[in-house]
HTML snippet that shows the backbone in 3Dmol.js (N, CA, C, O; Angstrom):
<script src="https://3Dmol.org/build/3Dmol-min.js"></script>
<div id="view" style="width:600px;height:400px;position:relative"></div>
<script>
const pdb = `
ATOM      1  N   MET A   1       5.146  13.606  -7.377  1.00  0.00           N
ATOM      2  CA  MET A   1       6.059  12.142  -7.802  1.00  0.00           C
ATOM      3  C   MET A   1       4.820  10.773  -7.217  1.00  0.00           C
ATOM      4  O   MET A   1       4.623  10.451  -6.046  1.00  0.00           O
ATOM      5  N   ASN A   2       4.270  10.291  -8.238  1.00  0.00           N
ATOM      6  CA  ASN A   2       3.629   8.943  -8.214  1.00  0.00           C
ATOM      7  C   ASN A   2       4.411   7.810  -7.750  1.00  0.00           C
ATOM      8  O   ASN A   2       3.703   6.892  -7.335  1.00  0.00           O
ATOM      9  N   ASP A   3       5.621   7.611  -7.700  1.00  0.00           N
ATOM     10  CA  ASP A   3       6.182   6.580  -7.154  1.00  0.00           C
ATOM     11  C   ASP A   3       6.600   6.865  -6.070  1.00  0.00           C
ATOM     12  O   ASP A   3       7.800   7.029  -6.287  1.00  0.00           O
ATOM     13  N   ASP A   4       6.444   7.025  -5.113  1.00  0.00           N
ATOM     14  CA  ASP A   4       7.125   7.744  -3.900  1.00  0.00           C
ATOM     15  C   ASP A   4       6.928   6.844  -2.745  1.00  0.00           C
ATOM     16  O   ASP A   4       5.774   6.547  -2.437  1.00  0.00           O
ATOM     17  N   TRP A   5       8.243   6.230  -1.858  1.00  0.00           N
ATOM     18  CA  TRP A   5       8.134   5.206  -1.114  1.00  0.00           C
ATOM     19  C   TRP A   5       7.245   5.839   0.186  1.00  0.00           C
ATOM     20  O   TRP A   5       6.702   5.012   0.918  1.00  0.00           O
ATOM     21  N   ARG A   6       7.129   6.844   0.401  1.00  0.00           N
ATOM     22  CA  ARG A   6       6.610   7.403   1.629  1.00  0.00           C
ATOM     23  C   ARG A   6       5.000   6.631   1.497  1.00  0.00           C
ATOM     24  O   ARG A   6       4.408   6.373   2.545  1.00  0.00           O
ATOM     25  N   ALA A   7       4.401   6.317   0.247  1.00  0.00           N
ATOM     26  CA  ALA A   7       3.347   6.426   1.148  1.00  0.00           C
ATOM     27  C   ALA A   7       2.837   4.750   1.372  1.00  0.00           C
ATOM     28  O   ALA A   7       1.740   4.243   1.608  1.00  0.00           O
ATOM     29  N   TYR A   8       4.381   4.126   1.147  1.00  0.00           N
ATOM     30  CA  TYR A   8       3.941   2.828   2.089  1.00  0.00           C
ATOM     31  C   TYR A   8       4.467   2.700   3.127  1.00  0.00           C
ATOM     32  O   TYR A   8       4.878   1.582   3.436  1.00  0.00           O
ATOM     33  N   ARG A   9       4.613   3.688   3.916  1.00  0.00           N
ATOM     34  CA  ARG A   9       5.282   3.917   5.478  1.00  0.00           C
ATOM     35  C   ARG A   9       4.161   2.712   6.184  1.00  0.00           C
ATOM     36  O   ARG A   9       4.488   1.643   6.698  1.00  0.00           O
ATOM     37  N   PRO A  10       3.039   3.160   6.053  1.00  0.00           N
ATOM     38  CA  PRO A  10       2.324   2.556   7.227  1.00  0.00           C
ATOM     39  C   PRO A  10       2.621   0.767   7.272  1.00  0.00           C
ATOM     40  O   PRO A  10       2.799   0.002   8.219  1.00  0.00           O
ATOM     41  N   ALA A  11       2.575   0.566   5.869  1.00  0.00           N
ATOM     42  CA  ALA A  11       2.689  -0.670   5.300  1.00  0.00           C
ATOM     43  C   ALA A  11       4.366  -1.905   6.252  1.00  0.00           C
ATOM     44  O   ALA A  11       4.535  -2.934   6.906  1.00  0.00           O
ATOM     45  N   ILE A  12       5.077  -0.830   5.669  1.00  0.00           N
ATOM     46  CA  ILE A  12       6.327  -0.941   6.104  1.00  0.00           C
ATOM     47  C   ILE A  12       6.672  -1.468   7.392  1.00  0.00           C
ATOM     48  O   ILE A  12       7.279  -2.499   7.679  1.00  0.00           O
ATOM     49  N   TRP A  13       6.018  -0.292   8.346  1.00  0.00           N
ATOM     50  CA  TRP A  13       6.361  -0.023   9.466  1.00  0.00           C
ATOM     51  C   TRP A  13       5.841  -1.605  10.544  1.00  0.00           C
ATOM     52  O   TRP A  13       6.388  -2.247  11.440  1.00  0.00           O
ATOM     53  N   LEU A  14       4.316  -1.696   9.699  1.00  0.00           N
ATOM     54  CA  LEU A  14       3.544  -3.070  10.475  1.00  0.00           C
ATOM     55  C   LEU A  14       4.130  -4.261   9.673  1.00  0.00           C
ATOM     56  O   LEU A  14       3.647  -5.275  10.179  1.00  0.00           O
ATOM     57  N   ALA A  15       4.976  -4.604   8.622  1.00  0.00           N
ATOM     58  CA  ALA A  15       6.394  -5.870   8.624  1.00  0.00           C
ATOM     59  C   ALA A  15       7.048  -5.673   9.302  1.00  0.00           C
ATOM     60  O   ALA A  15       7.371  -6.661   9.962  1.00  0.00           O
ATOM     61  N   LEU A  16       7.910  -4.010   9.776  1.00  0.00           N
ATOM     62  CA  LEU A  16       9.019  -4.304  10.809  1.00  0.00           C
ATOM     63  C   LEU A  16       8.535  -4.753  12.530  1.00  0.00           C
ATOM     64  O   LEU A  16       9.064  -5.447  13.398  1.00  0.00           O
ATOM     65  N   LEU A  17       7.706  -4.229  12.478  1.00  0.00           N
ATOM     66  CA  LEU A  17       6.677  -5.038  13.690  1.00  0.00           C
ATOM     67  C   LEU A  17       6.674  -5.929  14.016  1.00  0.00           C
ATOM     68  O   LEU A  17       7.088  -6.344  15.098  1.00  0.00           O
ATOM     69  N   GLY A  18       6.106  -6.595  12.993  1.00  0.00           N
ATOM     70  CA  GLY A  18       5.952  -8.019  13.047  1.00  0.00           C
ATOM     71  C   GLY A  18       7.077  -8.691  12.840  1.00  0.00           C
ATOM     72  O   GLY A  18       7.095  -9.757  13.454  1.00  0.00           O
ATOM     73  N   VAL A  19       8.187  -8.432  12.097  1.00  0.00           N
ATOM     74  CA  VAL A  19       9.202  -9.401  12.208  1.00  0.00           C
ATOM     75  C   VAL A  19       9.795  -9.349  13.590  1.00  0.00           C
ATOM     76  O   VAL A  19      10.500 -10.253  14.039  1.00  0.00           O
ATOM     77  N   ALA A  20       9.456  -8.172  14.295  1.00  0.00           N
ATOM     78  CA  ALA A  20      10.215  -7.978  15.266  1.00  0.00           C
ATOM     79  C   ALA A  20       9.418  -8.623  16.837  1.00  0.00           C
ATOM     80  O   ALA A  20      10.044  -8.752  17.889  1.00  0.00           O
ATOM     81  N   VAL A  21       8.107  -8.923  16.682  1.00  0.00           N
ATOM     82  CA  VAL A  21       7.380  -9.939  17.465  1.00  0.00           C
ATOM     83  C   VAL A  21       7.441 -11.548  17.252  1.00  0.00           C
ATOM     84  O   VAL A  21       7.358 -12.501  18.027  1.00  0.00           O
ATOM     85  N   ILE A  22       7.600 -11.436  16.039  1.00  0.00           N
ATOM     86  CA  ILE A  22       7.742 -13.045  15.438  1.00  0.00           C
ATOM     87  C   ILE A  22       9.283 -13.314  16.074  1.00  0.00           C
ATOM     88  O   ILE A  22       9.499 -14.496  16.343  1.00  0.00           O
ATOM     89  N   ILE A  23      10.137 -12.576  16.286  1.00  0.00           N
ATOM     90  CA  ILE A  23      11.877 -12.844  16.992  1.00  0.00           C
ATOM     91  C   ILE A  23      11.579 -12.835  18.550  1.00  0.00           C
ATOM     92  O   ILE A  23      12.302 -13.449  19.334  1.00  0.00           O
ATOM     93  N   ILE A  24      10.425 -12.071  18.972  1.00  0.00           N
ATOM     94  CA  ILE A  24      10.742 -11.504  20.855  1.00  0.00           C
ATOM     95  C   ILE A  24       9.539 -12.397  20.917  1.00  0.00           C
ATOM     96  O   ILE A  24      10.066 -13.423  21.347  1.00  0.00           O
ATOM     97  N   VAL A  25       8.437 -12.641  20.788  1.00  0.00           N
ATOM     98  CA  VAL A  25       7.495 -13.657  21.174  1.00  0.00           C
ATOM     99  C   VAL A  25       7.178 -15.149  20.614  1.00  0.00           C
ATOM    100  O   VAL A  25       7.006 -15.498  19.446  1.00  0.00           O
ATOM    101  N   SER A  26       7.158 -15.789  21.601  1.00  0.00           N
ATOM    102  CA  SER A  26       7.191 -17.322  21.763  1.00  0.00           C
ATOM    103  C   SER A  26       5.681 -17.650  20.379  1.00  0.00           C
ATOM    104  O   SER A  26       5.657 -18.186  19.271  1.00  0.00           O
ATOM    105  N   PRO A  27       4.962 -17.185  20.990  1.00  0.00           N
ATOM    106  CA  PRO A  27       3.889 -17.824  19.897  1.00  0.00           C
ATOM    107  C   PRO A  27       3.985 -16.912  18.694  1.00  0.00           C
ATOM    108  O   PRO A  27       3.619 -15.744  18.820  1.00  0.00           O
ATOM    109  N   HIS A  28       4.507 -17.408  17.395  1.00  0.00           N
ATOM    110  CA  HIS A  28       4.789 -16.818  15.943  1.00  0.00           C
ATOM    111  C   HIS A  28       3.475 -16.300  15.217  1.00  0.00           C
ATOM    112  O   HIS A  28       3.604 -15.296  14.518  1.00  0.00           O
ATOM    113  N   TYR A  29       2.620 -16.702  15.285  1.00  0.00           N
ATOM    114  CA  TYR A  29       1.447 -16.749  14.808  1.00  0.00           C
ATOM    115  C   TYR A  29       0.993 -15.005  14.920  1.00  0.00           C
ATOM    116  O   TYR A  29       0.698 -14.377  13.903  1.00  0.00           O
ATOM    117  N   LEU A  30       0.993 -14.381  16.271  1.00  0.00           N
ATOM    118  CA  LEU A  30       0.753 -12.732  16.662  1.00  0.00           C
ATOM    119  C   LEU A  30       1.577 -12.139  15.532  1.00  0.00           C
ATOM    120  O   LEU A  30       0.996 -11.283  14.865  1.00  0.00           O
ATOM    121  N   GLY A  31       2.995 -12.480  15.152  1.00  0.00           N
ATOM    122  CA  GLY A  31       4.200 -11.486  14.334  1.00  0.00           C
ATOM    123  C   GLY A  31       3.179 -11.978  13.288  1.00  0.00           C
ATOM    124  O   GLY A  31       2.401 -11.072  12.988  1.00  0.00           O
ATOM    125  N   ALA A  32       2.921 -13.253  12.578  1.00  0.00           N
ATOM    126  CA  ALA A  32       2.598 -13.047  11.086  1.00  0.00           C
ATOM    127  C   ALA A  32       0.985 -12.544  11.439  1.00  0.00           C
ATOM    128  O   ALA A  32       0.444 -12.637  10.336  1.00  0.00           O
ATOM    129  N   PHE A  33       0.157 -12.159  12.211  1.00  0.00           N
ATOM    130  CA  PHE A  33      -0.713 -11.319  11.721  1.00  0.00           C
ATOM    131  C   PHE A  33      -0.704 -10.255  11.322  1.00  0.00           C
ATOM    132  O   PHE A  33      -1.422  -9.795  10.434  1.00  0.00           O
ATOM    133  N   LEU A  34       0.406  -9.537  12.147  1.00  0.00           N
ATOM    134  CA  LEU A  34       0.936  -8.410  11.653  1.00  0.00           C
ATOM    135  C   LEU A  34       1.845  -8.454  10.289  1.00  0.00           C
ATOM    136  O   LEU A  34       2.041  -7.271  10.009  1.00  0.00           O
ATOM    137  N   LEU A  35       2.308  -9.052   9.587  1.00  0.00           N
ATOM    138  CA  LEU A  35       3.000  -9.705   8.359  1.00  0.00           C
ATOM    139  C   LEU A  35       1.309  -9.382   7.653  1.00  0.00           C
ATOM    140  O   LEU A  35       0.928  -8.354   7.092  1.00  0.00           O
ATOM    141  N   GLY A  36       0.658 -10.452   7.882  1.00  0.00           N
ATOM    142  CA  GLY A  36      -0.649 -10.377   7.244  1.00  0.00           C
ATOM    143  C   GLY A  36      -1.545  -8.826   6.819  1.00  0.00           C
ATOM    144  O   GLY A  36      -2.332  -8.575   5.906  1.00  0.00           O
ATOM    145  N   LEU A  37      -1.056  -8.082   7.821  1.00  0.00           N
ATOM    146  CA  LEU A  37      -1.986  -6.840   8.141  1.00  0.00           C
ATOM    147  C   LEU A  37      -1.192  -5.450   7.473  1.00  0.00           C
ATOM    148  O   LEU A  37      -1.719  -4.400   7.107  1.00  0.00           O
ATOM    149  N   ALA A  38       0.635  -5.930   7.446  1.00  0.00           N
ATOM    150  CA  ALA A  38       1.432  -5.456   6.469  1.00  0.00           C
ATOM    151  C   ALA A  38       0.691  -5.464   4.824  1.00  0.00           C
ATOM    152  O   ALA A  38       0.444  -4.463   4.151  1.00  0.00           O
ATOM    153  N   ILE A  39       0.499  -6.567   4.536  1.00  0.00           N
ATOM    154  CA  ILE A  39       0.041  -6.934   3.182  1.00  0.00           C
ATOM    155  C   ILE A  39      -1.156  -6.463   2.405  1.00  0.00           C
ATOM    156  O   ILE A  39      -1.471  -6.191   1.246  1.00  0.00           O
ATOM    157  N   GLY A  40      -1.706  -6.506   3.704  1.00  0.00           N
ATOM    158  CA  GLY A  40      -3.411  -6.101   3.434  1.00  0.00           C
ATOM    159  C   GLY A  40      -3.022  -4.368   3.237  1.00  0.00           C
ATOM    160  O   GLY A  40      -3.549  -3.622   2.411  1.00  0.00           O
ATOM    161  N   ALA A  41      -2.172  -4.070   4.039  1.00  0.00           N
ATOM    162  CA  ALA A  41      -2.101  -2.304   4.095  1.00  0.00           C
ATOM    163  C   ALA A  41      -1.248  -2.129   2.917  1.00  0.00           C
ATOM    164  O   ALA A  41      -1.370  -0.973   2.512  1.00  0.00           O
ATOM    165  N   ALA A  42      -0.392  -2.848   2.169  1.00  0.00           N
ATOM    166  CA  ALA A  42       0.452  -2.461   1.256  1.00  0.00           C
ATOM    167  C   ALA A  42      -0.754  -2.397  -0.741  1.00  0.00           C
ATOM    168  O   ALA A  42      -0.731  -1.757  -1.792  1.00  0.00           O
ATOM    169  N   ILE A  43      -1.495  -3.423  -0.157  1.00  0.00           N
ATOM    170  CA  ILE A  43      -2.553  -4.173  -1.264  1.00  0.00           C
ATOM    171  C   ILE A  43      -3.290  -2.585  -1.561  1.00  0.00           C
ATOM    172  O   ILE A  43      -3.256  -2.007  -2.648  1.00  0.00           O
ATOM    173  N   ARG A  44      -3.879  -2.123  -0.433  1.00  0.00           N
ATOM    174  CA  ARG A  44      -4.781  -1.230  -0.204  1.00  0.00           C
ATOM    175  C   ARG A  44      -4.234   0.053  -0.631  1.00  0.00           C
ATOM    176  O   ARG A  44      -4.967   0.698  -1.381  1.00  0.00           O
ATOM    177  N   ILE A  45      -3.094   0.574  -0.315  1.00  0.00           N
ATOM    178  CA  ILE A  45      -1.996   1.839  -0.803  1.00  0.00           C
ATOM    179  C   ILE A  45      -2.034   1.524  -2.354  1.00  0.00           C
ATOM    180  O   ILE A  45      -2.330   2.414  -3.151  1.00  0.00           O
ATOM    181  N   ARG A  46      -1.805   0.554  -2.663  1.00  0.00           N
ATOM    182  CA  ARG A  46      -1.527  -0.111  -4.238  1.00  0.00           C
ATOM    183  C   ARG A  46      -3.141   0.538  -4.845  1.00  0.00           C
ATOM    184  O   ARG A  46      -3.191   1.446  -5.674  1.00  0.00           O
ATOM    185  N   GLN A  47      -4.156  -0.007  -4.357  1.00  0.00           N
ATOM    186  CA  GLN A  47      -5.356  -0.149  -5.048  1.00  0.00           C
ATOM    187  C   GLN A  47      -6.090   1.755  -5.056  1.00  0.00           C
ATOM    188  O   GLN A  47      -6.916   2.302  -5.787  1.00  0.00           O
ATOM    189  N   ARG A  48      -5.505   2.108  -4.203  1.00  0.00           N
ATOM    190  CA  ARG A  48      -6.121   3.584  -4.199  1.00  0.00           C
ATOM    191  C   ARG A  48      -4.917   4.496  -4.711  1.00  0.00           C
ATOM    192  O   ARG A  48      -5.037   5.707  -4.528  1.00  0.00           O
ATOM    193  N   ARG A  49      -4.161   4.183  -5.121  1.00  0.00           N
ATOM    194  CA  ARG A  49      -3.158   5.059  -6.182  1.00  0.00           C
ATOM    195  C   ARG A  49      -3.724   4.279  -7.264  1.00  0.00           C
ATOM    196  O   ARG A  49      -3.799   4.938  -8.301  1.00  0.00           O
ATOM    197  N   ALA A  50      -3.964   3.601  -7.319  1.00  0.00           N
ATOM    198  CA  ALA A  50      -4.398   2.904  -9.350  1.00  0.00           C
ATOM    199  C   ALA A  50      -5.699   4.070  -9.426  1.00  0.00           C
ATOM    200  O   ALA A  50      -5.730   4.972 -10.264  1.00  0.00           O
ATOM    201  N   ARG A  51      -6.713   3.854  -8.407  1.00  0.00           N
ATOM    202  CA  ARG A  51      -7.905   4.624  -8.529  1.00  0.00           C
ATOM    203  C   ARG A  51      -7.302   6.020  -9.020  1.00  0.00           C
ATOM    204  O   ARG A  51      -7.502   6.425 -10.165  1.00  0.00           O
ATOM    205  N   GLN A  52      -6.402   6.874  -7.892  1.00  0.00           N
ATOM    206  CA  GLN A  52      -6.581   8.052  -8.253  1.00  0.00           C
ATOM    207  C   GLN A  52      -5.971   7.949  -9.565  1.00  0.00           C
ATOM    208  O   GLN A  52      -6.753   8.175 -10.489  1.00  0.00           O
ATOM    209  N   ASP A  53      -4.556   7.615  -9.945  1.00  0.00           N
ATOM    210  CA  ASP A  53      -4.215   7.579 -11.273  1.00  0.00           C
ATOM    211  C   ASP A  53      -5.557   7.733 -12.397  1.00  0.00           C
ATOM    212  O   ASP A  53      -5.788   8.722 -13.091  1.00  0.00           O
ATOM    213  N   ARG A  54      -6.404   6.366 -12.344  1.00  0.00           N
ATOM    214  CA  ARG A  54      -7.607   6.438 -13.221  1.00  0.00           C
ATOM    215  C   ARG A  54      -8.363   7.549 -13.559  1.00  0.00           C
ATOM    216  O   ARG A  54      -8.775   7.810 -14.689  1.00  0.00           O
ATOM    217  N   ALA A  55      -8.596   8.433 -12.179  1.00  0.00           N
ATOM    218  CA  ALA A  55      -9.604   9.789 -12.175  1.00  0.00           C
ATOM    219  C   ALA A  55      -8.880  10.170 -12.762  1.00  0.00           C
ATOM    220  O   ALA A  55      -9.302  10.115 -13.918  1.00  0.00           O
ATOM    221  N   ARG A  56      -7.314  10.847 -12.721  1.00  0.00           N
ATOM    222  CA  ARG A  56      -6.729  11.854 -12.858  1.00  0.00           C
ATOM    223  C   ARG A  56      -6.352  11.858 -14.589  1.00  0.00           C
ATOM    224  O   ARG A  56      -6.162  12.943 -15.138  1.00  0.00           O
ATOM    225  N   ALA A  57      -6.254  10.419 -15.469  1.00  0.00           N
ATOM    226  CA  ALA A  57      -6.427  10.071 -16.727  1.00  0.00           C
ATOM    227  C   ALA A  57      -7.749  10.442 -17.239  1.00  0.00           C
ATOM    228  O   ALA A  57      -7.625  10.856 -18.391  1.00  0.00           O
ATOM    229  N   ARG A  58      -9.197  10.461 -16.761  1.00  0.00           N
ATOM    230  CA  ARG A  58     -10.100  10.438 -16.916  1.00  0.00           C
ATOM    231  C   ARG A  58     -10.177  12.227 -17.409  1.00  0.00           C
ATOM    232  O   ARG A  58     -10.289  12.715 -18.534  1.00  0.00           O
ATOM    233  N   GLN A  59     -10.034  13.069 -15.685  1.00  0.00           N
ATOM    234  CA  GLN A  59     -10.239  14.369 -15.930  1.00  0.00           C
ATOM    235  C   GLN A  59      -9.077  14.904 -17.082  1.00  0.00           C
ATOM    236  O   GLN A  59      -9.465  16.013 -17.452  1.00  0.00           O
ATOM    237  N   GLY A  60      -8.329  14.691 -17.496  1.00  0.00           N
ATOM    238  CA  GLY A  60      -7.246  14.890 -18.326  1.00  0.00           C
ATOM    239  C   GLY A  60      -8.075  14.955 -19.640  1.00  0.00           C
ATOM    240  O   GLY A  60      -8.560  15.927 -20.220  1.00  0.00           O
ATOM    241  N   GLN A  61      -8.091  13.619 -19.936  1.00  0.00           N
ATOM    242  CA  GLN A  61      -8.666  12.833 -21.264  1.00  0.00           C
ATOM    243  C   GLN A  61      -9.852  13.870 -21.374  1.00  0.00           C
ATOM    244  O   GLN A  61      -9.939  14.179 -22.562  1.00  0.00           O
ATOM    245  N   GLY A  62     -11.159  14.786 -20.339  1.00  0.00           N
ATOM    246  CA  GLY A  62     -11.673  14.895 -21.488  1.00  0.00           C
ATOM    247  C   GLY A  62     -11.862  16.427 -21.149  1.00  0.00           C
ATOM    248  O   GLY A  62     -12.872  17.060 -21.455  1.00  0.00           O
ATOM    249  N   ARG A  63     -10.833  16.917 -20.520  1.00  0.00           N
ATOM    250  CA  ARG A  63     -10.427  18.008 -21.391  1.00  0.00           C
ATOM    251  C   ARG A  63      -9.852  18.463 -22.067  1.00  0.00           C
ATOM    252  O   ARG A  63      -9.977  19.685 -21.986  1.00  0.00           O
ATOM    253  N   ALA A  64      -9.029  18.078 -22.981  1.00  0.00           N
ATOM    254  CA  ALA A  64      -8.171  18.265 -23.651  1.00  0.00           C
ATOM    255  C   ALA A  64      -7.841  17.243 -24.657  1.00  0.00           C
ATOM    256  O   ALA A  64      -7.550  16.298 -23.924  1.00  0.00           O
ATOM    257  N   GLY A  65      -7.671  16.739 -26.107  1.00  0.00           N
ATOM    258  CA  GLY A  65      -7.523  15.314 -26.398  1.00  0.00           C
ATOM    259  C   GLY A  65      -8.243  15.071 -26.985  1.00  0.00           C
ATOM    260  O   GLY A  65      -9.338  15.126 -26.426  1.00  0.00           O
ATOM    261  N   PRO A  66      -8.274  14.610 -28.555  1.00  0.00           N
ATOM    262  CA  PRO A  66      -9.477  14.032 -29.233  1.00  0.00           C
ATOM    263  C   PRO A  66      -9.831  12.879 -28.440  1.00  0.00           C
ATOM    264  O   PRO A  66      -9.074  12.202 -27.743  1.00  0.00           O
ATOM    265  N   ARG A  67     -11.749  12.658 -28.731  1.00  0.00           N
ATOM    266  CA  ARG A  67     -12.125  11.483 -27.984  1.00  0.00           C
ATOM    267  C   ARG A  67     -11.996  10.506 -28.807  1.00  0.00           C
ATOM    268  O   ARG A  67     -12.053  10.884 -29.977  1.00  0.00           O
ATOM    269  N   ARG A  68     -11.761   8.797 -28.594  1.00  0.00           N
ATOM    270  CA  ARG A  68     -11.510   7.791 -29.443  1.00  0.00           C
ATOM    271  C   ARG A  68     -12.252   7.028 -29.327  1.00  0.00           C
ATOM    272  O   ARG A  68     -12.204   6.010 -30.019  1.00  0.00           O
TER     273      ARG A  68
END
`;
const viewer = $3Dmol.createViewer("view");
viewer.addModel(pdb, "pdb");
viewer.setStyle({}, {cartoon: {color: "spectrum"}});
viewer.zoomTo();
viewer.render();
</script>
């Protein structure tokens, strides 16, 4: 299943940790740093999955089907 939420678990955990740090710790920029890491992790996960999808599409196109 390609749209599985489990691939985004590291980003979800970083976001939850960032929110907890913002709530608990006085300098809020520490939590904002973790939220930034969560956003970056989600972007990297999405890029990796898109790259894998493109590679699968290229492999499937090369083996069967007409070339355009």
